[in-house]
C-alpha positions as CSV (number, residue, x, y, z in Angstrom):
1,Q,66.3,-15.3,-22.7
2,V,63.6,-16.8,-21.1
3,Q,64.6,-20.0,-18.7
4,L,62.4,-22.4,-17.0
5,I,64.4,-24.7,-14.7
6,E,62.9,-27.5,-13.3
7,S,63.7,-29.6,-10.5
8,G,62.5,-32.2,-7.9
9,G,62.2,-35.4,-10.0
10,G,63.4,-38.5,-8.6
11,L,62.7,-42.3,-8.1
12,V,59.7,-42.9,-5.7
13,Q,57.6,-45.8,-4.8
14,A,53.8,-46.3,-6.2
15,G,51.7,-44.6,-3.5
16,G,54.5,-42.1,-2.6
17,S,54.8,-38.3,-3.3
18,L,56.9,-35.8,-5.1
19,R,57.0,-32.0,-5.6
20,L,58.2,-30.6,-8.8
21,S,59.3,-27.0,-9.0
22,C,59.7,-24.6,-11.9
23,V,61.6,-21.5,-11.3
24,A,61.3,-18.9,-14.3
25,S,64.3,-16.2,-15.2
26,G,61.8,-13.5,-14.9
27,T,58.7,-12.6,-13.3
28,I,55.9,-15.1,-13.9
29,A,53.3,-12.3,-14.1
30,A,54.4,-11.9,-17.8
31,Y,53.1,-15.3,-18.4
32,S,49.2,-15.8,-18.8
33,T,49.2,-19.6,-18.4
34,M,52.1,-21.8,-16.7
35,G,51.8,-25.7,-17.1
36,W,53.4,-29.3,-16.7
37,Y,53.6,-31.7,-19.5
38,R,54.9,-35.1,-19.3
39,Q,56.7,-37.7,-21.6
40,A,56.8,-41.2,-21.2
41,P,59.3,-43.3,-23.0
42,G,58.6,-44.1,-26.7
43,E,55.4,-41.9,-26.1
44,Q,54.2,-38.2,-27.2
45,R,54.3,-35.3,-24.9
46,E,51.1,-34.9,-23.1
47,Y,49.3,-32.3,-21.0
48,V,49.2,-32.5,-17.1
49,A,48.1,-29.3,-15.5
50,A,48.0,-25.7,-15.8
51,I,47.5,-22.4,-13.8
52,T,46.6,-19.1,-15.1
53,S,47.7,-15.7,-14.1
54,R,44.7,-15.3,-11.9
55,G,45.2,-18.6,-10.4
56,I,42.7,-20.8,-12.1
57,T,44.0,-24.4,-12.4
58,N,43.1,-27.2,-14.8
59,Y,44.2,-30.7,-14.9
60,A,44.3,-33.8,-17.0
61,D,41.6,-36.5,-16.1
62,F,44.4,-39.2,-15.1
63,V,45.7,-36.7,-12.4
64,K,42.6,-35.4,-11.0
65,G,42.6,-35.6,-7.3
66,R,46.2,-36.9,-7.1
67,F,48.1,-33.7,-8.4
68,T,48.1,-29.8,-7.5
69,I,49.4,-27.2,-9.5
70,S,50.3,-23.9,-7.5
71,K,52.5,-21.0,-7.9
72,D,54.2,-18.5,-5.8
73,A,54.9,-15.3,-7.7
74,S,57.5,-14.0,-5.2
75,R,59.6,-17.0,-5.8
76,R,59.3,-17.3,-9.6
77,T,58.1,-20.9,-9.2
78,V,55.4,-23.0,-10.3
79,Y,55.1,-26.3,-8.4
80,L,53.3,-29.6,-9.1
81,Q,52.4,-31.6,-5.9
82,M,52.3,-35.3,-6.9
83,N,50.4,-37.4,-4.4
84,N,49.7,-41.4,-4.4
85,V,52.0,-41.6,-7.8
86,K,51.5,-44.5,-10.0
87,P,54.0,-46.2,-12.2
88,E,52.2,-44.9,-15.1
89,D,53.1,-41.2,-13.9
90,T,57.0,-42.3,-14.9
91,G,58.4,-40.1,-17.3
92,V,60.2,-36.4,-18.2
93,Y,58.2,-33.7,-16.8
94,F,58.3,-30.5,-18.6
95,C,57.5,-27.0,-17.3
96,S,55.7,-24.6,-20.0
97,A,55.0,-20.9,-20.0
98,R,52.7,-19.0,-22.4
99,P,54.0,-15.3,-22.6
100,R,50.8,-12.6,-22.2
101,D,52.2,-10.5,-25.3
102,A,52.7,-13.7,-27.6
103,A,50.0,-16.3,-27.1
104,S,51.1,-18.3,-29.7
105,L,54.4,-18.8,-28.2
106,V,55.4,-21.4,-25.6
107,Y,58.6,-21.5,-23.5
108,W,59.9,-25.0,-22.2
109,G,62.1,-26.1,-19.6
110,Q,64.5,-28.9,-20.0
111,G,62.6,-31.5,-18.2
112,T,63.0,-33.2,-14.6
113,Q,62.8,-37.1,-14.7
114,V,60.2,-38.9,-12.6
115,A,60.4,-42.9,-12.0
116,V,57.5,-44.5,-10.1
117,S,58.2,-48.5,-9.0
118,S,55.7,-50.6,-8.4
């Protein structure tokens, strides 16, 4: 059974930084793409960033220049470095993983809460 476990969320002041981690239960080489999404209270879940198995990254416009996604295969972990955070970055951040052999399937973690105070 695939498990994605997020950590690193918390309360931070606007302008500060956080680093989120997502540890997979198995090798991350099994996934074509891993990414981060977020969901603010009362809002739909939205895309934040993704990284492919080849290390190609992609970002939503509202985090470009502030957030960085990276991975460490030896630790089975994907990271989201969040710099210069804003109150609108508040929400639950979810890790996602799309298997190489089942492109229509997406696994999700349980999420980690990020709260940014002004």
